[in-house]
C-alpha positions in Angstrom: 50.4 -3.3 -21.3 50.8 -0.1 -23.2 47.5 1.7 -23.4 47.3 4.9 -25.5 44.8 7.6 -24.5 42.7 7.0 -27.6 42.7 3.2 -27.7 39.6 1.1 -28.0 39.9 -2.1 -26.0 37.8 -5.2 -25.7 38.1 -7.2 -22.6 36.4 -10.6 -22.5 35.6 -12.0 -19.1 36.7 -9.1 -16.9 34.5 -10.2 -14.0 34.7 -7.4 -11.3 38.5 -7.2 -11.3 40.6 -4.1 -11.3 41.5 -4.5 -15.0 38.7 -2.4 -16.3 39.7 0.5 -14.0 43.4 0.1 -14.8 42.7 0.4 -18.5 40.1 3.2 -18.1 42.4 5.3 -16.1 44.9 5.4 -18.9 42.3 6.6 -21.5 41.4 10.1 -22.5 39.1 9.6 -25.5 39.3 5.8 -25.8 37.0 3.2 -24.2 37.0 -0.2 -22.8 34.2 -2.6 -23.5 34.0 -5.5 -21.0 32.0 -8.6 -22.0 31.2 -11.2 -19.4 28.6 -13.9 -19.4 27.9 -13.6 -15.7 25.1 -11.2 -14.7 26.6 -11.2 -11.2 30.0 -10.2 -12.5 28.5 -7.4 -14.6 26.5 -6.1 -11.7 29.6 -6.0 -9.4 31.7 -4.4 -12.2 29.0 -1.8 -12.8 29.1 -0.9 -9.1 32.9 -1.0 -8.8 33.6 1.0 -12.0 30.6 3.4 -11.9 32.8 6.5 -12.3 34.4 5.1 -15.4 31.0 4.0 -16.8 29.6 7.5 -16.1 32.6 9.1 -17.9 31.9 6.9 -21.0 35.3 5.2 -20.8 33.8 1.8 -19.8 30.9 0.0 -21.3 29.7 -3.4 -19.9 27.9 -6.1 -21.9 26.4 -9.2 -20.3 26.7 -11.9 -23.0 28.3 -15.2 -23.6 30.8 -15.5 -26.5 28.3 -17.5 -28.5 25.9 -14.5 -28.3 28.3 -11.9 -29.7 27.9 -10.7 -33.2 31.3 -9.7 -34.7 30.1 -6.7 -36.6 28.1 -5.3 -33.8 30.9 -5.8 -31.3 33.4 -4.1 -33.6 30.9 -1.2 -34.1 30.5 -0.9 -30.3 34.2 -0.8 -29.7 34.7 1.8 -32.4 32.0 4.2 -31.2 33.0 7.5 -29.7 31.9 8.2 -26.2 29.2 10.6 -27.3 27.8 7.8 -29.5 27.5 5.5 -26.5 23.9 6.0 -25.7 22.9 2.7 -27.2 20.3 1.0 -25.1 21.0 -2.4 -26.5 21.6 -4.7 -23.6 23.7 -7.2 -25.5 25.7 -7.3 -28.7 
C-alpha cells in the first residue's frame, strides 16, 4: 500500500495488529484513525501503539459501524494533529 506522508487514513477493525503501526510509521503530518467495536482490541491497540498515539499519528475510536456518523468521522480523519484534542470517546 502506498502511503504518503500527509495521508489521512481510516482503518475499520484494526484490532491490535501491526497495521496501525505500519501505516503510522510512513506518516509525517498525516494520521490514521482506527475504529474497532471491541473494547479489548482498542485497549490492546492503545498499549501496543502508544508512541504513535502520543505523536498524534494514530487515534483510536471504540465504536461499531452502526454507531459511526459519517460527517463526524470524516471531520475526525480530516483534523490536523494539533486539532486532535477532542475528548469525544466515539464518533
